[in-house]
Structures are given as structure tokens and as C-alpha cells.
C-alpha positions, 0 to 999 in steps of 0.5 A, a space after each residue: 701500103 701494106 699490100 704494096 709491101 706484101 708486092 715488092 716483098 714477093 717479087 722474087 716469086 713466080 714472074 717470067 724469067 727471061 732467057 738469055 741469048 749469045 748477045 746478051 738480049 732477053 728474047 721475049 716479044 714485045 718490051 724486053 730487058 738487054 744486057 749488052 755485052 760491054 758494061 751490062 749488069 746483071 748478067 745472071 738471066 734469073 736476076 731479071 723477072 717480068 713481073 707484068 707486060 711493062 714491069 720488071 724486077 731486077 735483082 742488082 748483082 756485083 757479079 765478082 763473088 764476095 764484096 766488101 761492100 755493105 751500102 746499097 748495090 751501086 751498079 745496074 745497067 741494062 737497057 729497055 728495048 721497045 719495039 713500039 710507041 713510047 710506053 711507061 715501064 715500071 723497074 723494081 730494083 732490088 739493091 740489097 745485094 741478095 740481103 748481104 747488104 746491111 749499111 741502109 741508112 746509119 751514115 750518109 753511104 748508106 742513105 738507102 732511103 734516098 736512092 729512088 732513082 735511076 738515069 736513062 738515056 733515051 734513043 739520041 738523047 741525053 742522060 737524066 734523072 727519073 726518081 720513083 720511090 725506094 721502100 727497104 731495098 727495093 727502088 720502084 722507077 717508072 720511066 718513058 721508055 721510047 721506041 728503040 733502046 733506052 740506056 738505064 743505069 744507077 749512073 749515066 753509063 761510061 763503057 770500056 768501048 767509049 774508053 777507046 773512042 776517046 782515045 781515039 780522038 785525042 788529036 795529035 798533039 806534041 805534048 801528049 804521048 798514048 801507050 799501052 802499057 799492058 793487057 788486063 787478065 781478059 786482054 784489053 789495054 792498059 792505056 796510059 797517057 803522058 802530058 807535059 812540055 817537051 821543051 822543059 827538061 824532065 829533071 826539073 818537073 814533078 811528076 803526076 801520077 793520075 787515075 780514074 775508075 778504080 771502082 767499076 761503077 764510079 762513071 763520073 770519074 771517066 766523064 771527068 777524065 775527059 774534061 780534064 785532059 783537053 784542058 791540060 793540053 789547053 793554052 790554060 794548061 800549058 804553065 802546068 806542062 812546063 812543070 809538071 810531068 802528068 802520067 793518066 790512067 783513065 781507067 783502071 780496071 778496064 775488065 771491071 768495067 767491061 764485065 759490069 763488075 760493081 767495085 774491084 773484082 779484076 783490078 785488086 779483089 781479092 787480092 793486090 797484084 793478083 789481077 794484071 791491072 792492079 799489077 800494072 798500077 803498082 809498077 807505074 808507081 814504081 816506074 814514076 816514082 810520082 811526087 803526087 798521087 791522084 784518084 778520082 772516084 764518085 759514090 751512090 750514097 751520100 747523095 749530096 756531099 763530096 770530099 777530097 782526100 788529101 796528104 799535106 802537112 807542115 813541119 811534120 804535123 797535118 794541116 787543113 791550109 791547102 784543103 782550104 786553098 782548094 775548096 776556095 778555087 774549086 766550084 762550091 758544091 752548094 751550087 747543086 745542094 751538096 756540101 763538103 763531107 768533111 767541111 766541119 773538120 777538113 783534117 779528117 781526110 787528111 792522111 798525114 800521120 795515118 798507119 801506111 800499108 802496102 795493100 792500097 796503092 796510094 799508101 804504097 806510093 806514100 811509104 815508099 815515095 813520100 807521095 802526096 795523095 789527092 782523091 776526089 769523091 763525087 756524087 753524080 745526083 744533082 749534076 743532071 741539070 742540062 748535060 751530066 756528061 758534060 757537067 763532069 767534064 766541066 768539073 774535071 777540068 775545075 778540079 785541075 784548075 784549082 789544084 795546082 794553083 793551090 800546091 803553089 801558094 801552100 808551097 809559098 805560104 803554108 802557114 795559116 792566116 792569123 786568128 782574128 781579133 775578138 767579136 763580142 755580140 749579143 745572144 739572140 741577135 744578130 752579128 754580121 759577118 762583113 769579107 772582102 775576097 776575089 771570086 774564082 768564077 764568073 756567076 758568085 750567085 751560082 758557083 761561090 759560097 761563103 760558109 760559116 762554121 761555128 761551135 758553141 760554148 757547148 760543143 754544138 756545132 752550127 753551119 751558117 752561109 753567108 751571101 754575096 753583096 756585089 763587087 768583092 763584098 760578102 756578108 754572113 750573118 750569125 745569131 748565137 743562142 749560147 751565153 759564152 765563146 764560139 770558136 769560128 771558121 769563115 770559109 770561102 767556096 769558089 772565093 778566096 775567103 778565110 778568117 777564124 777567131 772567137 765570138 764572145 755572146 754576152 747575156 740575151 735581152 731579146 726572147 730570140 727565134 719562135 718555134 713549135 714548143 718542147 713541151 706541147 707539139 702543137 703550140 709555139 714558144 720563143 727561144 726563151 721559154 714565151 709562148 706565142 699565140 700566132 694571129 696572123 694578116 694576109 698582105 701579100 704585096 707588102 713590100 712590092 705591090 705598087 699601090 703600097 706606099 711606104 706611108 700606107 705600109 706603116 699605117 697597115 702595120 701600126 693598125 694591125 699591130 694595135 688589133 693584136 695581130 702579131 703576124 703577117 702572111 706576105 710573099 717575097 714578091 717582085 712586081 714586074 709593074 713597079 720594077 720599071 719604075 724602080 730597080 729595087 722591086 726586081 729581085 734578079 739580074 738583069 730587068 723585067 724586060 731582059 732578066 738573068 734569072 741565074 743571078 740576084 739583086 741585092 738592092 731588091 733585098 734591101 728593100 725588103 729587109 727594111 720592110 722586115 725591120 720594119 715590122 721587127 720594131 713592132 714586134 710584128 713576125 713574118 710568114 714569108 711565102 718563098 715561091 709566088 706561083 702565080 708569077 713568072 719565072 715561077 710557074 714557068 719550068 722552061 725559066 725555073 729550072 732547078 738550078 735557078 731554084 737552088 739559087 734563090 733558096 740558098 740566097 733567101 735563107 742565107 739572107 732572112 733566116 737570122 731575123 728573129 721575127 721570121 716565123 714560118 717559111 711557107 713554100 708556096 701558096 697554093 702549091 698544087 699550081 705548081 710547075 705551071 701556075 694551074 689548079 691541079 693536084 698532081 699527088 706524085 709531084 707537086 707534094 713531092 717538091 713541096 717536101 723537096 723544097 721543105 728538105 732543103 730549107 731545113 738543111 739551109 736554116 741554121 736556126 730551125 724556122 719551122 716550115 709549112 706548105 699552103 694548099 687549097 685542096 683536100 687530101 680527101 679530095 675525090 679529084 684535082 680540083 678546088 672544086 671537087 668533091 672531097 671526103 669531109 672533114 677538108 684536111 690536108 694532114 694525108 699529104 703532109 702530116 707524116 714525116 719532118 718535112 713539114 713541120 706546121 700543117 697549114 689550111 685553107 678551108 673558105 671554099 670548103 665551107 662557103 654557105 649563102 651568098 648575101 645578094 645586098 652586101 655582096 659577101 658570104 654569109 654563115 658556113 663556119 660550122 665544120 672548120 673545128 672538124 678540119 682541125 681535128 682531122 689534122 691534129 691527129 699527126 701532132 703537129 701545129 695546125 694553122 688555118 692561114 686563109 678561111 675567108 677575107 672579110 668583106 669592105 662595103 664597096 670594094 671590089 669583092 676578089 670575084 666572090 671570096 669575101 665574107 661577112 664579119 660575123 662569119 670571120 670573126 665566128 670561124 676564128 673562134 671555131 678554130 682556136 677552140 678546136 685546138 688550131 691558130 689562123 691568120 685573118 684577110 681583109 680584102 683592102 689589104 691583101 695588097 694584090 692590085 697588081 694582079 687583081 686589076 688583070 684578072 678583075 678588070 675594070 675593077 681597082 684594088 687600091 690599098 686601103 686601111 680600112 676593114 668592116 670590124 673584124 680587125 677590133 674583134 680578132 683583136 679581141 680573141 687574142 687578148 681573151 687568150 693571151 691572159 690564159 694558159 692557152 699552150 697547156 689547153 686542149 680541145 675537150 669535145 667530151 665536155 660541152 653539149 652540141 654545138 658547143 667547142 670546149 678548149 681547156 687545162 683541166 681542173 684550172 680553166 675552161 673555155 666553151 665557145 657557144 655559137 648559137 644560145 646553147 645552154 652549157 653544163 658546169 663540169 663537175 671537175 670545174 666545180 668552185 672555178 669563177 665563171 663568166 660570159 665573154 662577149 666576142 664582138 665587144 670584149 666585155 666580160 659580163 657575170 655567168 649565173 647558173 641555173 638550178 640544174 647547173 646550166 649557163 644560159 648565154 645572154 641571147 642567141 648571138 655568139 658567146 663565150 663561157 669561162 670558167 678559171 680559178 682566179 687568184 
């Protein structure tokens, strides 16, 4: 990593400086960088350096002198010209503005660590985003450069030439007037388009001034204009034309756009009205004296938040009501992973009551003419699925569809809705709000949202998303965690919902959610501070697998709970086989034969929740696997698009996060099979996807459930397959240990430590030695380590999962090693994995019935749990310094010592443990027996089997 940092820091020294010709092409053989005359930037040839044959450094430039901006430079528009076959080209984009930019990541507008991408357009193709890495102020991206010219930008391009093409394409229409109102300083046309119905007197209409592209880099607003204008001229826009005169400036800063400037140069920088385009804009305000002025912008950072600013008041006081009305009619930004920047306090973006000047054209209009202001800030990122330009056009029309009805409703009923009656609830228990409202979009799962914003008695703020139930029904589940009075607002996005009121939270009876301990980063605790010792079982298809009948599920849960298991690993599964007979087992819209993956089936989740409730009644928690990469659509990139992934995650978290027995979100089992179901570790894409999903879950989950991901390939692998050699011990921290995306490090070591196959019993024996070193290797990251697949116990006479079964002794021994090394585990029993639908195809003609029976490990692991439950396990740590070779020691110094003795080794009482009571514990039977030391202070186990030595201070 350090060598890479030195490389990036040194990019400005040496290399080949590319010369610029009259056509702004860098004249070099092979692949080259071309700066177009219309909009290209940077123009200075010294700012583009060839580092290698297919590698370039580009130092972004504002091209307008000093800038008032402090976030990363927001414009780079170049062409990668490739005269040969497609090649990978690496670009290092220095966005520091020659070191003058200082807002790195201290606010959403800095956000430089996430400025790790560019947009490209291959010849004849659509714009698409390509991600890379960001280190310091340098974004490094490797792009595919097809033969010919590939456009590259920090945003999709929209040039002055594109504006001319668009205006020429507008049809002759009786309600449209096109006029050039002046020339820029460089002689470019300044266009004004007027749209209104001439059959209605202008005296009866209100005037709207609407502009885009004040700031040169904001290309989203230009594409949005291309969607707005056809909408205003359509039949749907007829009523707007009858009521308004709309004067549109589709590109305000024509010179800045064309010359490759970043921000305000050649418009109102360094002084308002100094540039011709600035003067023409102020003159338009004076000429039109508009009732409304609308300005469209877009930003690079924040990458996942959008905003509208506005001016609206009631009786001279600022009011949020029109913001609420507008956002109810605009597509929810959550459909693309965004949020409204001011959603917690929309009044922060209301300009009513501000001190107004005359240097800003919007403030000037408000001050001089009482104009009401609307502005829109939209990031490109997240809007790329399909055709980004088309998406921007759609939103341009959507803005008008939302704005004008909101104005009419605000004027007809300016008062806020009355407060709802007081709600009473218990701390740490779910209160469910149910509301009804009209949706404004065909697909509520994609384009609509219900968002609850709660202010706790302490002042802590919480945002909670609700979920759609069909018809006009929505629900939102809220779990208060403080006693006292909460204030809340329920706000619809894309749906006409709004409610506000108070919730009184009474004293808690439940222990609450399970989270990572506040005192020990390796352990877990409930919200009330009670320690949680997780011991899990694996039952992937507990909800959906065809052999799992309701009666067998109840028997399974009762059995595992009796055996002391307290969580189950299960998939949010769907069974095509079972769904053909019962639609409750199909998770999406449509049917398995004719699916609609853009919608959710609420009945599926109703059924799933019954299982979670049944578990909660037994104090059984759950680890939920979010993506089953063994089944379509999750393993089909053509079906499972980023948009569908967002729909799924939003809905799952909104419905299930409030369950107090939700222990862990797990991104996927064998995440390396992303995106196509193939066992292959693609380090960059697989790990990046898992971390991205984890970040998304953290952003969606208001209750902070821990997130993990289940692997099969060691981060120390020398290859890409589970069968490839790795540098021992097996570990996963090299991929997920750093950072805060993944909270818990999950391990799978069943393949890594296989030993001897017993042909008679048809299972593996031994091979558990070394698992403890895997735990130790990942504990260095100071996160809980959970081995969730170290070997399924065999069952005599039951199929073997193609040899993936282990003897009872091995299961027991591995579990003790894991815990005494400072980790936790989830077991698995071959007869209750609930994977019949899958394995009866994989391993035909064998059948995999669901049989609630094991070969003995269930009770033996229950003994392990009972042993540690009565100890202060949350304060204990591994003590490899205490034991002889082969013995694992786990202790709280001076108070309690545990030594796992795998094979007859003698234990020496540490001097620090003198005076403690000592006993032997049989891990097979759960019985204690006396432990007497020899004269030398050695404790000899009863026989050569595995034993546990315990020394503790007892009352």
C-alpha cells in the first residue's frame, strides 16, 4: 500500500508531457488523450501526463482562475482515443485543484473518499459509471477503451453543441417561442424558450423563470431540461400552459460550458453582471418580474443525497408544508440509494426570513419582486441504471409533475395537518404505525417510500423506513429505546402520506436488540447490557424448503432450544418448487414462471415473519442471509440489477429490522459466488460488492444490527478457489477486517481442516487442530469472530452432501477450540440443514428429508453452552501463555481459568490462580468431577479423551 501511495504522490514528476495541437488532440502514437474544443477540460497540455503506454495522470483544473469552491474539482471532460483493439487504460485524476481544495470529507460536500469513479461513453454506446479507488485527492480508475473515441467525464457530458442540436430538434408548436436574447462574451447564443397557451390572456397567468446550467459542470440539469420541455408541450402539460407563462433558459452559462470551466466563470464570476450571460440573466428577471424562479443544479458530492430549496411561508413565517407536498409527488430518492439532504429539517432549506442581497440572481428576484424560489440539487451517482441521460430527462418531467400540483394544494390549504393522537408504547418493543395514502407512481416498491423521523427524549434523531403492503396500505415499525416522549413525523415520498405527533415510551420489559458489546469488541450484549453468548445452528431453508412442514419446524425449534442453541442461520429463501403450490413462498411479484422482480410479494414476508415470531417466542435469534447466490435471480446479473437489489434491501430491512431477535444481517453465504453463482474469488469485485451491501444495510437499519459476510476462500489464498493453497492459518480479516463496513468476521473452515475420511461411518474424523489459529488471526482486527461453518455433523444412514459431513467428536472438539480461542460458532447437522430442494438436484438420486435427529453433537454442544453461560465469558480472553503445547487456555486473570485439553496433556496451575477451586468437566456428558493436583502442581486429566479443566473463585 505504501508503495502505491508513493507512486500516486509522485505522478506529477517525470513522465511524458503531451503536446496540444490546434484541434486540442495530444499528438502521440498509440492510445492518446484528446481534449475536445467544445467543453473539453483540462485544456492546459501540461496537466495531462503519460505515465505509461496505457496510463495517464490528469490534473483537474477549474480553468477560470481562483475558485470559491473547496470540495474536489467537479469537471474533467476528455476523450481516450484508441486507434487499435480494445485496451484497458488507467487514469489517475488529481482533483485537488493544485492543492487549493481543502474540503476533503468533513461534510457531504467534500466526500472525496467516495469520488472514486468516472463516467464513460464508448463509441455508439450509453454513458455508464466505472468505479475505481480514491486515495487522498487522487481517483484512480481503469476503463475499457474501445477502438475509436471513448468519452470520459466526472459526469456525463452535455455540451454547448448538444444544446444547439436539442433546440433545433424542437418541433414547431403554437405554445412554444424560441428566441436568442443576446450573445455571450465569446459570441455564443443565449437562448430563451417561452412556453404558454396564447389562447389564455397573459394577465391571468403567473410567470415562471426557469434556468439550468448556471454552473458549468452541472450537466444533469441540461438533460433534465430535455425532459421538461417536451412534457410542458404535451397534452399532460396543457393545464400548466393555461395557468403559467414559462420562460426557460436551458443553458445559462454557455461560455463556461463550452470552454471547459468548472463553476461560475464567464457567468457571474468574479462579479455578478460583469459577464454578458450574467447581465442577460438579471435583465430577464427585471423584464419578467416572475412569480416563481426555478434553478436546477447538480452536485458531485454528496453522492447519495439530493435536495430542493424553496421559499414558502404562512402568515409571514416559513412553512415546510409545500416541501412535504412536493416530496410526496416526486419519485422517492431512495429508489436509487439517495436521501433528501434536509429530510430531518426541511425548514433549513426554506429561504423565507433570510437576509437577501442583490448579487445572487435568486435573492435579487425575491427582494425586488417577491419571487418564490425553487431549486433542485441532484447527484448523478445512482442514476446510471439503463440510460443515465434518459433517467435525467424523466426526472425533469417528474419535477414539473410534482411542483405545480403542490403549489395549487399549498394555496388551497396552507395549514399543516393536525397532530395525531398520543401513541403509547413500551421501550424495546415494536410499535407499528399503519397509514393509508395514494401512490403517484405505478410501482410503489421502487419509486415510493414511507419515512418516519423520530426525535427521542434525549434529542437523538432516528430515521426509519416503512414498507408497502398493497393497495393504499403502508406500515412502519418503530422500536423506542429510551423512556419518555418522542416526537415523530411520518412522511411519504412518492405517496400522499403525512402524519405527526407524539409517542410516549414506557419502561422496558424486554432485553432489546443484540449488538456488539460496548466494553469488549469481541463479544455481544443485549440493549439492557446483558451479555449474549451466541451458539447457532444452520437451517438454511427453515422457512421455505419443501420438506420443512410447520410441524417439523416447531419440533426443530423446540429441540434446538432444549439443546441450548440460541440462534439459527437461515436464508430469506424462496422456493420455486414450493411456490408453484403455494404463492406465499414466492418473494416477488408475478409467479416463478412469469416473475416480476421489480415488485415484492407481501404474503411471502407475512409467512416469513410467522417463523421469526415462532423463534422469538422461544428466545431464539436469527442470522438472516440476505442473498442466496445459489438461486436465481440472485446469481443472474441479467436479472438481478442494482435497482432490484436496492428494492430488495430496502424492503427486507424495513420489514424485519424491528424484530428484536434479529442477531445478524449476513450479506450472503459464499459471497465469492457473486454475481453468477460460480465459486471464484474476484478480489476487487466480490469484496467491494459485499462491503457496498454492508454499507447500504447500515444506512437503512435504524437499530444498528451487526453485519457480516460468509466466505469460503481465505483472504490469504494464493488462488481464487476454495481448493487453492493458502498461507495458513485460514482467515478472512485480510479482506474485511479493516474499516467499519463489516462488523463481525465470519469464518468457514470446513475445507481448510479436513483430516481422515472414515469409509465405514462415511464422515470425516479429526482435523480440528488449527481452527483456533484461524480465530486468533482474525481477532487482531478487534471485531467478534464467528465460525459459522466448520463442519456439519453426520447422521448414520443419511446422505453425506457429497462428503461434507463430520464425526460427532470432531464437531465437539472444533467448537471447544473456537470458544477457547476467543471466538463463537454456529454448528450444523446434516439432517436439518433444510436444503432438500437444492441438494436433491445436486446429489440425485439421493433424497434429503428434514429429520430432527442428530448423532449426539446437539446435546454435547448444549453442555458447552451451559458451561460458559455461568462464567463471565464476556470478560475472558485467550491466554496462550498459560498452557502447555496443545492446550487452549481462556481466562479472566485472577478469577477464572478454562483449559481445553484435547488429548491427555497435563495442566499446570498458574501461580496467579493459586487458591482457586479446580474441577474437571467432561464435554461429552456435561458432568463435573474433582481435579486434584500432583505434588508438582500438575493436573492430569482422567483419560486420553478431550477434557476441560476449570479453576475459579467460587462464593
